[in-house]
PLY file of the C-alpha trace (Angstrom):
ply
format ascii 1.0
element vertex 305
property float x
property float y
property float z
element edge 304
property int vertex1
property int vertex2
end_header
15.43 -37.44 16.20
17.47 -34.65 14.72
14.93 -32.06 13.19
16.49 -31.17 9.71
15.75 -28.05 8.24
13.95 -29.67 5.20
11.65 -31.65 7.82
10.40 -27.98 9.28
9.87 -26.55 5.44
7.82 -29.69 4.69
5.57 -29.19 7.83
5.18 -25.23 7.15
4.22 -26.22 3.32
1.21 -28.50 4.51
0.40 -26.62 7.62
1.41 -22.49 6.96
2.41 -22.66 10.12
5.42 -20.58 11.27
9.02 -22.21 11.34
9.50 -21.79 15.35
5.79 -23.82 15.80
6.70 -26.62 13.10
10.05 -27.05 15.00
8.81 -27.12 18.28
5.83 -29.41 16.86
8.35 -32.19 15.52
10.30 -31.64 18.41
7.78 -32.70 20.45
6.65 -35.76 18.58
10.33 -36.85 17.84
10.05 -35.87 14.18
6.72 -37.66 13.64
5.35 -35.76 10.33
1.87 -36.90 10.48
1.87 -36.23 14.36
3.34 -32.76 13.93
1.13 -31.79 11.53
-2.21 -32.84 13.58
-0.23 -31.08 16.84
-0.40 -28.22 14.76
-4.13 -28.15 13.57
-4.85 -29.16 17.42
-3.31 -25.90 18.20
-4.93 -24.22 15.94
-1.72 -23.03 14.52
-2.51 -25.01 10.81
-5.71 -22.88 10.03
-3.54 -20.13 7.89
-3.06 -22.93 5.10
-6.92 -23.32 4.93
-7.79 -19.61 4.61
-4.72 -18.44 2.28
-7.10 -19.51 -0.79
-9.52 -16.80 -0.16
-10.06 -13.07 -1.53
-8.48 -10.60 1.41
-9.20 -7.13 -0.88
-10.16 -5.29 2.45
-8.01 -4.00 4.82
-5.81 -1.06 5.79
-3.13 1.48 4.77
-0.94 2.60 7.46
2.04 5.11 7.29
5.33 5.45 9.69
7.40 8.78 9.71
10.45 9.19 11.60
10.21 12.28 13.69
12.62 14.87 11.49
10.66 13.33 8.43
14.01 11.66 6.99
12.83 8.50 6.02
8.80 7.35 5.88
6.96 4.14 4.90
3.39 3.16 3.89
1.85 0.13 3.46
-1.12 -2.34 2.58
-2.21 -5.49 4.93
-5.60 -7.19 3.41
-8.09 -8.57 4.84
-11.41 -10.46 4.18
-13.73 -8.02 5.36
-14.05 -4.31 6.20
-14.80 -6.05 9.76
-11.54 -7.14 10.48
-9.89 -3.93 9.39
-11.59 -2.17 11.88
-10.89 -4.70 14.56
-8.03 -3.06 16.63
-5.44 -5.85 16.80
-5.61 -5.84 13.50
-5.22 -2.16 13.30
-2.33 -3.06 15.80
-0.36 -5.48 13.60
-0.65 -2.85 10.54
1.24 -0.09 12.28
3.71 -2.60 14.06
4.42 -3.30 9.82
4.59 0.11 8.97
7.37 0.50 11.67
8.84 -2.56 10.57
9.43 -1.48 7.56
10.49 2.27 8.45
13.52 1.03 9.91
14.57 -2.06 8.28
16.65 -2.30 4.93
13.73 -4.66 3.18
12.90 -4.13 -0.51
10.77 -6.91 -1.21
7.48 -8.80 1.05
9.49 -11.92 1.16
12.37 -9.79 3.03
9.71 -8.28 5.22
7.93 -12.14 6.22
11.40 -13.21 6.93
12.22 -10.06 9.49
12.49 -10.50 12.92
8.73 -9.14 14.41
9.90 -5.88 16.59
12.92 -7.39 18.26
11.01 -10.87 19.04
12.36 -14.34 18.26
9.29 -14.72 15.49
9.42 -13.39 12.25
6.48 -11.10 10.58
5.18 -14.35 8.78
4.74 -16.39 12.13
3.14 -13.76 13.73
1.11 -13.20 10.66
0.01 -17.17 10.52
-0.69 -16.50 14.46
-3.15 -13.80 13.64
-4.94 -15.46 10.82
-5.28 -18.20 13.30
-6.60 -16.58 15.83
-8.54 -13.73 13.87
-9.96 -16.22 11.65
-9.69 -14.68 7.79
-7.16 -14.70 5.22
-4.86 -11.84 5.59
-1.70 -10.57 3.80
0.70 -7.81 3.63
0.29 -6.73 0.03
2.56 -3.89 -0.91
4.86 -1.33 0.62
6.98 1.66 -0.36
10.24 3.37 1.57
11.32 6.42 1.28
14.82 7.84 2.44
16.87 10.27 0.74
19.32 12.91 2.26
18.06 16.39 1.57
14.58 15.59 1.62
12.01 15.08 3.85
8.69 12.83 3.54
4.90 13.74 4.84
2.17 11.59 4.99
-1.87 11.85 4.74
-4.14 8.93 5.75
-7.49 9.02 4.30
-11.42 7.14 5.03
-10.07 5.52 8.30
-7.18 3.50 6.29
-8.43 3.28 3.10
-6.47 5.31 0.91
-2.48 6.59 2.13
-0.01 8.72 0.67
3.64 9.94 0.53
5.13 12.85 -1.04
8.82 13.47 -0.92
9.87 17.18 -1.03
13.70 17.95 -1.77
13.97 20.67 0.66
16.37 22.44 3.43
13.43 23.72 5.43
12.61 21.25 8.48
9.47 18.59 8.77
7.87 21.07 10.76
8.36 23.35 8.42
6.92 21.62 5.73
4.12 19.55 7.41
1.02 21.79 6.82
2.37 22.07 2.65
3.38 18.17 2.27
0.28 17.66 3.90
-2.19 19.50 1.98
-0.05 18.31 -1.62
-0.68 14.97 0.38
-4.36 15.10 0.43
-4.41 16.71 -3.18
-2.57 13.33 -4.78
-5.09 11.33 -2.22
-8.59 13.17 -3.69
-7.37 13.45 -7.40
-4.76 10.66 -8.05
-2.12 12.01 -10.14
-0.18 9.82 -12.80
2.46 11.87 -12.72
4.67 14.85 -10.64
4.83 16.84 -13.50
4.90 17.34 -17.46
8.37 16.42 -17.48
7.48 12.97 -16.04
5.07 11.89 -18.52
5.96 8.57 -20.59
6.54 9.60 -24.36
4.58 6.55 -25.45
1.60 7.61 -22.99
1.56 11.28 -24.99
1.54 9.57 -28.31
-1.26 6.79 -27.22
-3.40 9.34 -25.62
-2.82 11.66 -28.84
-3.95 8.58 -30.82
-7.35 8.40 -29.02
-7.93 11.91 -29.41
-8.11 12.35 -33.17
-10.15 9.67 -33.50
-12.73 11.34 -31.23
-12.46 14.12 -32.91
-12.75 12.91 -36.31
-15.90 10.34 -34.94
-17.34 13.88 -33.96
-16.71 15.11 -37.60
-14.46 17.33 -37.68
-12.08 18.15 -40.81
-9.01 15.67 -40.80
-6.73 18.94 -41.78
-7.60 20.82 -38.40
-7.91 17.39 -36.00
-4.40 17.65 -35.02
-4.33 21.28 -34.22
-7.45 20.62 -31.98
-5.79 17.64 -30.88
-2.84 19.41 -29.50
-5.27 21.71 -26.86
-6.98 18.48 -25.65
-3.96 16.72 -25.09
-2.73 19.38 -23.04
-5.90 19.76 -21.01
-5.71 16.54 -20.40
-2.13 16.23 -19.26
-2.83 19.14 -16.89
-5.03 16.57 -15.12
-2.91 13.96 -14.53
0.29 15.83 -13.68
0.14 16.80 -9.78
1.83 19.84 -10.40
-0.43 21.45 -13.11
-3.83 20.25 -11.28
-6.31 22.98 -9.82
-5.12 23.15 -6.16
-8.48 21.50 -4.29
-8.77 23.88 -1.82
-8.00 26.90 -3.97
-9.18 26.15 -7.65
-7.50 29.83 -8.17
-4.15 27.95 -8.10
-2.60 25.13 -9.67
-0.53 22.87 -7.09
2.64 24.10 -8.24
1.90 27.88 -7.07
0.35 26.90 -3.99
3.89 25.17 -3.42
6.13 28.05 -4.47
3.48 30.46 -2.26
4.47 28.34 0.71
7.98 27.74 -0.36
8.20 32.10 -0.27
6.65 31.80 3.31
9.37 30.04 4.78
12.25 30.96 2.79
13.36 27.69 1.49
12.65 25.92 -2.06
10.57 22.85 -1.78
10.39 20.64 -4.72
8.50 17.21 -4.97
10.52 14.60 -6.26
8.52 11.18 -5.46
4.85 10.29 -4.28
3.40 6.99 -4.02
-0.71 6.58 -3.29
-2.13 2.81 -1.62
-5.89 2.85 -1.92
-6.79 -0.46 0.03
-7.79 -2.95 -2.58
-6.99 -1.32 -5.66
-6.82 -4.04 -8.39
-7.78 -7.07 -6.78
-10.80 -8.85 -8.00
-13.16 -8.86 -5.37
-15.86 -11.77 -5.15
-19.32 -10.01 -5.26
-21.57 -11.72 -2.32
-25.11 -11.07 -0.78
-24.42 -10.15 2.43
-27.93 -11.37 3.94
-27.70 -14.83 2.16
-24.25 -14.77 4.21
-25.49 -14.03 7.10
-28.49 -16.94 7.07
-26.29 -19.48 6.01
-24.38 -18.62 9.11
-27.20 -18.90 11.11
-28.49 -21.94 8.91
-32.04 -20.73 7.27
0 1
1 2
2 3
3 4
4 5
5 6
6 7
7 8
8 9
9 10
10 11
11 12
12 13
13 14
14 15
15 16
16 17
17 18
18 19
19 20
20 21
21 22
22 23
23 24
24 25
25 26
26 27
27 28
28 29
29 30
30 31
31 32
32 33
33 34
34 35
35 36
36 37
37 38
38 39
39 40
40 41
41 42
42 43
43 44
44 45
45 46
46 47
47 48
48 49
49 50
50 51
51 52
52 53
53 54
54 55
55 56
56 57
57 58
58 59
59 60
60 61
61 62
62 63
63 64
64 65
65 66
66 67
67 68
68 69
69 70
70 71
71 72
72 73
73 74
74 75
75 76
76 77
77 78
78 79
79 80
80 81
81 82
82 83
83 84
84 85
85 86
86 87
87 88
88 89
89 90
90 91
91 92
92 93
93 94
94 95
95 96
96 97
97 98
98 99
99 100
100 101
101 102
102 103
103 104
104 105
105 106
106 107
107 108
108 109
109 110
110 111
111 112
112 113
113 114
114 115
115 116
116 117
117 118
118 119
119 120
120 121
121 122
122 123
123 124
124 125
125 126
126 127
127 128
128 129
129 130
130 131
131 132
132 133
133 134
134 135
135 136
136 137
137 138
138 139
139 140
140 141
141 142
142 143
143 144
144 145
145 146
146 147
147 148
148 149
149 150
150 151
151 152
152 153
153 154
154 155
155 156
156 157
157 158
158 159
159 160
160 161
161 162
162 163
163 164
164 165
165 166
166 167
167 168
168 169
169 170
170 171
171 172
172 173
173 174
174 175
175 176
176 177
177 178
178 179
179 180
180 181
181 182
182 183
183 184
184 185
185 186
186 187
187 188
188 189
189 190
190 191
191 192
192 193
193 194
194 195
195 196
196 197
197 198
198 199
199 200
200 201
201 202
202 203
203 204
204 205
205 206
206 207
207 208
208 209
209 210
210 211
211 212
212 213
213 214
214 215
215 216
216 217
217 218
218 219
219 220
220 221
221 222
222 223
223 224
224 225
225 226
226 227
227 228
228 229
229 230
230 231
231 232
232 233
233 234
234 235
235 236
236 237
237 238
238 239
239 240
240 241
241 242
242 243
243 244
244 245
245 246
246 247
247 248
248 249
249 250
250 251
251 252
252 253
253 254
254 255
255 256
256 257
257 258
258 259
259 260
260 261
261 262
262 263
263 264
264 265
265 266
266 267
267 268
268 269
269 270
270 271
271 272
272 273
273 274
274 275
275 276
276 277
277 278
278 279
279 280
280 281
281 282
282 283
283 284
284 285
285 286
286 287
287 288
288 289
289 290
290 291
291 292
292 293
293 294
294 295
295 296
296 297
297 298
298 299
299 300
300 301
301 302
302 303
303 304
């Protein structure tokens, strides 16, 4: 019996198994849909579907940067537990995903999942499904960013064994080696202080107006005269903007310097101009609603007590 694309699609939707696995199963049972599902279940390849509804809010962030620093990628891959995030097989998978993003032109997670896995016949999605079946937890590739721009160098920093990852894009004629230490310091600053913007020039006017209204109301609530509130708020707003703009922040390694002054000083040492043009900071699980569980109770359930 001829195996059609629609048949493969239907089996894949039912089981969550990889496309090639679905096609092989259908071929093996001569196109019998029910038998194909059973076969995939018997092989353990349908486990991914059962686990897909479980919350995966742990995991790792990983970066991959070309040797010359001209392009870079950062990815977040999630697992259900921190135990799996520390598993060598999981770590290797996340590193592979970062390398695949670095060396491809994918722009969405869907496109990434359809990519071939490091030159293999299998796609990223198929390898991911196999990992879910083997490791026994739901996992997903949540997001990624990729930098590649002529005249720029990317520098990265991973903090907390993969809990936070930062990429910084620097516009400069300097080599990757020349800006490595300085770029890493700036990336560490971003990891620690999580600035919202690079400079005050990037600040959204709506954000400024929103914060201004809040600060004005705070001042009025404090009993400050309405006539002087607006002047007071200007000062408070400027102070607040320094906290959310990278270049205006106090440099974490030397509080006497701003980040901008630190970069300028390093640029003078190198003898080449350096400008931060972009940044990305991923923190594992940020924004994902995690299910609160009592670990002791969970273990007790597992051992039947």
